C-alpha positions, 0 to 999 in steps of 0.5 A, a space after each residue: 500500500 502507499 501511505 499518505 505521509 510514508 508511502 513505503 508501505 506498498 498498496 497493491 493494485 490489481 488491475 489494468 483496464 484496456 491500456 492506452 499504449 501511446 508515446 510519451 506525452 502530457 496528460 490531464 493538466 491545469 488550465 491555460 495561463 491567461 494571456 502572454 507568452 510562457 517562459 521556457 527558462 522559468 523556475 517553477 516553485 512548488 509547495 508541498 507538505 511531503 518531503 522525501 524521507 530518502 530518494 530511494 523508492 525501494 527503501 522507504 522514501 515515502 510519498 514525497 519521493 514519489 511526488 518529486 521524482 516519479 516521472 520527473 527524474 525516474 521513468 518506467 517501461 510504462 507510465 500512469 497518466 494523470 487520468 489513469 491510463 497506461 502508456 508506453 514510455 521506455 518500452 518502445 514495444 512489447 509482446 505477450 506469449 499465447 499463454 500469458 506467461 512471457 513478456 518480451 520488451 523492446 527498449 527505446 533507442 538513444 535513451 541515456 541516464 543522467 550520468 551519460 550511460 546508455 540505457 540497456 536491458 541489464 538496467 531494466 533487469 537490475 531495476 526489477 530485481 531491486 523491487 522484488 528483493 527481500 529487503 525491498 520496501 517497494 509499493 510493487 514488491 508483492 505484485 511483481 513477485 510473480 516474476 519467475 525469470 528475467 533474461 536479456 538476450 541483447 542490449 535492447 531486449 528484456 524477456 520476463 517470464 511469470 510464474 502465473 498469469 497477471 492481467 495487471 503486470 503491465 500496469 504494475 510496471 508503470 510503478 517501477 523506476 528504471 535505474 542505472 545498474 551501476 548507480 550508488 548512494 541512491 538514498 541521497 543521489 539519483 541516476 534516472 532517465 527522466 526530463 529532469 536531473 537532481 540539482 540538490 536536496 537541502 533536507 528540511 527545506 527544498 529539493 531542486 530539479 534541473 532540466 536534463 539537456 540529454 533527455 531522449 524525449 520532449 524537453 521539459 517546458 520549464 528549466 528548473 523546478 524547486 519543491 519547497 517543503 513546509 511543516 503545516 498547511 498555514 505556512 504553505 498557504 502563506 507561501 502561495 499568497 506571497 508568491 514564494 511558491 507558484 502551486 500547492 500540490 495538495 491543499 490540506 486547509 479547506 478553510 483557507 480556500 476562500 482567499 484564493 477563490 476570490 482572487 483572480 491571481 489564483 485558480 482552485 482545482 478540485 481533481 480526483 483523489 485515490 486517497 482513502 482514510 481508514 480506520 483499520 482493524 486488526 481482524 486477527 485480534 479480539 474483539 475485531 475477529 468478530 464481524 459484528 464488532 467491526 460492523 458495530 464500530 463502523 455503524 457508530 461513527 458518523 463519517 459524514 460529520 467527520 468529513 465535514 469537520 475536516 474538509 468542509 464541502 470537499 471530499 466524498 464518503 466512500 463505503 469501501 476501499 474502492 474510489 469512483 475512479 476504479 473500474 470496479 466501483 460501486 456505491 456502498 455507503 449504505 452498507 454499515 452506514 451510520 446507525 448508533 442503534 444498530 451499533 448497540 444491537 450488534 455489540 449486544 449480539 456479539 456479547 459486548 452489551 456493556 461495551 469494550 475498550 481498545 487502543 487506537 494507534 494514531 499517526 501524529 500528523 493531520 488529520 489523524 489526531 483530529 479523526 482519532 478524537 472524533 472516533 473516540 467521542 462517537 464510540 463512547 456514545 455506544 459504550 466503547 472506550 478508545 485509548 489514543 496512542 499517538 505514534 510517528 510514521 516510523 513507529 507505525 511502520 514497525 509496530 503496525 505494518 511490520 509486527 501487526 502489534 495493534 488492535 486498530 489504527 488510522 492510516 491513509 492509503 494513497 493508491 488506486 486499485 488497491 482493493 486486492 490487499 484484502 485477498 492477502 491474509 498476511 497483510 497488516 490488517 489480517 482480513 482472512 476470507 478464503 472466498 475473497 482470496 479466491 476471487 482476487 486470485 481469479 481476477 488477477 489471472 482473468 483473461 479479460 478486464 470484464 471478467 476481472 471487474 466482475 470478480 473484484 466487484 464481488 470482493 468490494 461488496 463482501 469486504 464492505 459487508 464484513 466491515 473488513 475496515 472502516 473506510 471513513 472518507 475519500 480525500 479531495 485533491 485540491 491543487 491551488 496555483 497562481 494563474 500564471 501557471 498552466 499544465 500542472 496535474 489535477 488528480 491525485 493518483 498515487 501521489 505522483 505530480 508530473 512537472 514537465 508540462 508546467 508552463 509559467 508566464 512571464 
């Protein structure tokens, strides 16, 4: 899974719809700047709350490293566009064997890393092996463990053999960065093939990208990009108001939006998000082993009131792990909907008429403390006592994700098409339904996207009915930009933020 602040914790996606396989190019982006010519040598200043923990996306770099480097500094064989399509990138072409087990990729010619080394099939092999290595924290490790063998017949050919069919294989490859196999110190440096190269990273302050003059494709529309990092939304908004930054990648303070909406110098964009806020139960720890307890807790929380208290009129109720942009979406908000009377009845049926108590492990950054306090208040109304245990992202990774040492937790899952983790009983929340696991496996080995979609709709409904987790709400994706800017991404798919099409007037 990808976690909002610390996206090293890999959410699997299960799916590729019909893939759009075209050449590299821009995708959905912000509106055109008003009048005047844009400056090809401009510096674009970007404001973000998500600084990388390091620069290696297989070593816990977090959401920030995806936002800064994915597609900008590093590229994959394929890319995921801002509107969710998959396009060929470093792969010029590919073929799939009749049994669906062997993929043969032909690499683009003339591609160079920022160090000057030419891209070869050995680099692709190295990059794939880096993702599936035992110590990898990549978001795609579990997906790509289906890889059985990687052969490199020549410098431009990569032949990948799978242990079983995977309809999502090409889709999942869009998340794999192709890295120079000879590169070192990747936590602090880089050697990618993207339109930008790393200039410098000043921890706690800014990360600077320069247009790479040797880029194989269309040159970036601006010369330099500076990602400025802020500790809170207020500081970020002040930076935008004082022109210290030109665009905010993800607005986190809805109360501040009026000052931008009423000012012709700014544009507020409300795009599509894939970020879900979860109250995740440990389904292998009592009392959450009991489906009625999970249903009761879900029914006791007024998700709409929580969403409005955090985001005002923005965001959406979701009812399951699947956002509307996923192909197997179904509106399940009425399943285990807010109903305190039902919650009390279910608790009594489960043997907890007098309630129970549990500890809620809560990450220490917004909106988790606010959500935890709200949940504590809601559950107290039905006799359930919540002890809030505030922890850092690193503590969360070790305690919750790695050791499964928790009763319930709050966390954000960023990725699209990540429903399939409920088919893995070893995932941190421990949901174990053999029918769901079978459906997930069948969906991954499906021959058509229609078959895959039908199966995952069944998974979606069953996990919702079982209250496998409580999906509190879907984040909005609000990008606020100076009106001098155009070409910026609008949507929040998996935290990526392509900057190469951004044009700045003046």
